[in-house]
C-alpha positions as CSV (number, residue, x, y, z in Angstrom):
1,M,0.0,0.0,0.0
2,I,1.4,3.4,-1.1
3,L,0.3,6.6,0.7
4,E,0.7,9.7,-1.5
5,V,0.3,13.1,0.2
6,I,-0.1,16.5,-1.5
7,A,2.7,19.0,-0.6
8,T,2.4,22.7,-1.5
9,C,5.6,23.9,0.3
10,I,8.8,22.6,1.9
11,D,7.2,22.4,5.3
12,D,4.5,20.1,3.9
13,A,7.1,17.9,2.3
14,L,9.1,17.5,5.5
15,R,6.1,16.8,7.6
16,A,4.7,14.3,5.1
17,E,7.9,12.3,5.0
18,E,8.4,12.4,8.8
19,N,4.9,11.1,9.4
20,G,4.6,8.2,7.1
21,A,4.0,9.4,3.5
22,N,5.5,7.1,0.9
23,R,5.4,9.7,-1.9
24,L,4.6,13.4,-2.5
25,E,2.5,15.0,-5.1
26,L,4.0,18.5,-5.3
27,I,1.7,21.3,-6.5
28,T,0.8,24.9,-6.1
29,A,-2.7,26.5,-6.3
30,V,-4.4,23.8,-4.3
31,A,-7.7,25.7,-4.5
32,E,-7.6,25.3,-8.3
33,G,-7.0,21.6,-8.2
34,G,-3.2,21.9,-8.5
35,L,-0.9,23.7,-10.9
36,T,2.8,23.4,-11.6
37,P,4.9,24.7,-8.7
38,G,7.9,27.0,-9.2
39,I,11.3,25.4,-10.1
40,G,12.9,26.7,-7.0
41,L,10.4,24.9,-4.8
42,I,10.8,21.7,-6.9
43,R,14.6,21.8,-6.4
44,Q,14.2,22.5,-2.7
45,V,11.8,19.7,-2.0
46,V,13.7,17.1,-4.2
47,G,16.8,17.9,-2.3
48,A,15.2,17.8,1.2
49,V,13.3,14.5,1.2
50,Q,14.2,10.9,0.5
51,I,10.8,9.7,-0.7
52,P,9.8,10.1,-4.4
53,V,8.5,13.5,-5.5
54,H,6.0,13.6,-8.3
55,V,5.4,17.1,-9.7
56,M,2.2,18.5,-11.2
57,V,2.5,19.7,-14.8
58,R,-0.6,21.8,-15.4
59,P,-0.2,25.3,-16.9
60,H,-3.7,26.6,-16.1
61,S,-7.0,25.6,-14.5
62,R,-9.3,26.7,-17.3
63,S,-9.7,23.2,-18.6
64,F,-7.7,20.0,-19.5
65,V,-7.8,21.0,-23.2
66,Y,-4.4,22.4,-24.2
67,S,-3.3,24.5,-27.1
68,K,0.0,24.2,-29.0
69,L,1.4,27.0,-26.8
70,D,0.2,25.3,-23.7
71,L,2.0,22.1,-24.7
72,E,5.2,24.0,-25.4
73,T,5.0,25.5,-21.8
74,M,4.4,22.0,-20.4
75,I,7.5,20.6,-22.3
76,A,9.6,23.3,-20.8
77,E,8.3,22.5,-17.3
78,I,8.9,18.8,-17.8
79,Q,12.5,19.4,-18.9
80,A,13.1,21.5,-15.8
81,I,11.4,19.0,-13.5
82,N,13.5,16.2,-14.9
83,A,16.7,18.2,-14.5
84,A,15.7,18.9,-10.9
85,G,15.8,15.2,-10.1
86,A,12.1,14.6,-9.5
87,A,10.9,11.0,-9.6
88,G,7.9,11.7,-11.7
89,I,5.3,14.0,-13.2
90,V,1.5,14.2,-12.9
91,V,-0.1,15.2,-16.1
92,G,-3.2,14.8,-18.2
93,A,-4.9,16.2,-21.3
94,L,-8.3,15.8,-23.0
95,T,-9.6,16.6,-26.4
96,A,-12.5,19.1,-27.0
97,E,-14.7,16.0,-27.4
98,G,-13.8,14.8,-23.9
99,L,-11.5,12.0,-24.8
100,I,-7.9,11.4,-23.8
101,D,-5.7,13.6,-26.0
102,E,-3.2,11.1,-27.5
103,N,-1.6,13.8,-29.6
104,A,-0.7,15.7,-26.4
105,L,0.6,12.5,-24.8
106,G,2.8,11.9,-27.9
107,V,4.2,15.4,-27.6
108,L,4.8,15.4,-23.8
109,L,5.8,11.9,-22.8
110,P,9.2,11.7,-24.7
111,W,10.4,14.7,-22.5
112,A,9.7,12.7,-19.3
113,D,12.3,10.0,-20.1
114,G,13.3,8.1,-17.0
115,M,10.4,9.5,-14.8
116,Q,7.2,7.9,-13.7
117,I,4.0,9.4,-15.1
118,T,0.7,9.7,-13.4
119,F,-2.3,10.6,-15.5
120,H,-4.3,12.9,-13.2
121,R,-8.0,13.5,-12.5
122,A,-8.7,14.7,-16.0
123,F,-9.5,11.0,-16.2
124,D,-12.6,11.6,-14.1
125,E,-14.1,13.7,-16.8
126,L,-14.2,10.8,-19.2
127,E,-17.6,9.4,-20.1
128,D,-16.2,5.8,-20.5
129,Q,-13.4,5.3,-18.0
130,L,-12.7,1.7,-18.9
131,A,-12.1,2.7,-22.5
132,G,-9.9,5.5,-21.3
133,L,-7.9,3.0,-19.2
134,Q,-7.4,0.9,-22.4
135,T,-6.0,4.0,-24.1
136,L,-3.6,4.7,-21.3
137,M,-2.4,1.1,-21.3
138,R,-0.9,1.7,-24.7
139,Y,1.6,4.1,-23.1
140,P,4.1,2.1,-20.9
141,Q,5.5,5.3,-19.4
142,I,2.2,6.0,-17.7
143,T,2.5,4.1,-14.4
144,R,-0.7,5.1,-12.6
145,V,-4.0,6.9,-12.9
146,L,-5.3,9.3,-10.1
147,T,-9.0,8.9,-10.0
148,S,-12.1,9.1,-7.8
149,G,-14.0,6.9,-10.2
150,G,-15.8,9.8,-11.7
151,L,-16.8,13.3,-10.7
152,K,-18.1,12.3,-7.3
153,P,-15.9,11.7,-4.2
154,A,-14.1,8.4,-4.3
155,T,-16.1,7.0,-1.4
156,E,-19.2,7.4,-3.5
157,A,-17.8,5.5,-6.5
158,M,-16.3,2.4,-5.0
159,P,-17.9,-0.1,-7.5
160,A,-16.4,2.0,-10.4
161,I,-13.0,2.1,-8.7
162,R,-13.1,-1.6,-8.1
163,R,-13.8,-2.2,-11.8
164,L,-10.8,0.0,-12.7
165,V,-8.6,-2.0,-10.3
166,E,-9.7,-5.3,-11.8
167,A,-9.1,-4.0,-15.3
168,T,-5.4,-3.2,-14.4
169,E,-4.6,-6.5,-12.6
170,G,-1.4,-8.0,-14.0
171,R,-0.5,-4.7,-15.7
172,S,2.1,-2.1,-14.9
173,L,-0.6,0.6,-14.7
174,R,-1.9,1.1,-11.2
175,I,-4.9,2.9,-9.8
176,L,-4.3,5.7,-7.3
177,A,-7.5,6.6,-5.6
178,G,-8.1,10.1,-4.3
179,N,-10.6,12.9,-3.6
180,G,-12.9,12.6,-0.6
181,L,-11.0,9.9,1.2
182,T,-10.8,10.3,5.0
183,P,-8.4,8.6,7.5
184,E,-11.4,7.0,9.3
185,A,-12.8,5.3,6.1
186,A,-9.5,4.4,4.4
187,G,-9.3,0.8,5.6
188,S,-12.9,0.0,4.6
189,F,-12.3,1.8,1.2
190,I,-9.2,-0.3,0.5
191,E,-10.9,-3.5,1.4
192,Q,-13.9,-2.8,-0.9
193,T,-12.0,-1.5,-3.9
194,G,-8.6,-3.3,-3.7
195,V,-6.7,-0.1,-4.6
196,P,-2.9,-0.4,-4.2
197,E,-2.4,3.3,-3.7
198,V,-4.3,6.1,-2.0
199,H,-3.9,9.9,-2.3
200,F,-4.6,12.4,0.5
201,G,-4.7,16.2,0.6
202,S,-7.0,18.2,2.9
203,A,-8.0,15.2,5.0
204,V,-4.6,15.1,6.7
205,R,-4.4,18.9,7.3
206,Y,-5.5,21.0,10.3
207,G,-9.3,21.6,10.1
208,R,-9.3,19.4,6.9
209,S,-8.6,22.6,5.0
210,G,-6.6,22.4,1.8
211,L,-4.9,25.7,2.7
212,A,-3.9,24.6,6.2
213,P,-0.6,22.9,7.2
214,I,-0.3,19.1,7.4
215,D,-1.4,17.8,10.8
216,P,1.3,15.4,11.8
217,V,-0.9,13.5,14.3
218,Q,-3.6,13.0,11.7
219,L,-1.1,11.8,9.1
220,R,0.8,9.5,11.4
221,A,-2.4,7.9,12.5
222,L,-3.4,7.3,8.9
223,A,0.0,5.9,7.9
224,D,-0.1,3.5,10.9
225,S,-3.7,2.4,10.0
226,L,-2.6,1.5,6.4
227,A,0.4,-0.6,7.6
228,P,-1.7,-3.9,7.6
229,Y,-2.5,-3.4,3.9
230,S,1.2,-3.1,2.9
């Protein structure tokens, strides 16, 4: 069982590692669903922690449909992130028709050579997630999909997430469940869905606010509760 925790600053990163996180998703603009952080922060976090750091590559929050200029921005960001020594990137792109943008993937993925790639929650806007999963399986570089099983919180889409987990059995692509998970319900959620990885943000922060610091007591309790599933 892998516990991924959102970090928005160096303090988050250090607290997350000290209290049981297995991996970081480094972002800025948490209120907008996460955007690409500055290269200074990326370098600082990568240099400060031992656990893998996966960095969001999202140039704006208008939509997941990207222009040629957007893609050029994303390429520059991926190059800088790779040079900073991050373990992976978190990225996603859709067409205007609401399908996975394979042209964008073809443009972006070669620049992420040597890094793991998570396809982010743009996936939850797909009408047919199982078909989308089959599309992503054609790209060996993509190692996981961050999803809540649709547009609702993950706890309200457990059958859908279970189907996604079953569809990836025996494959290198893994399902990372996030959005709406709570420490109290994590064990039951894992048992019912079979997910190998979980993603936490506001639920391990003071007051369960995305803008508050990480609560070390809350996070440590969560990490300890997940130990039996490892």
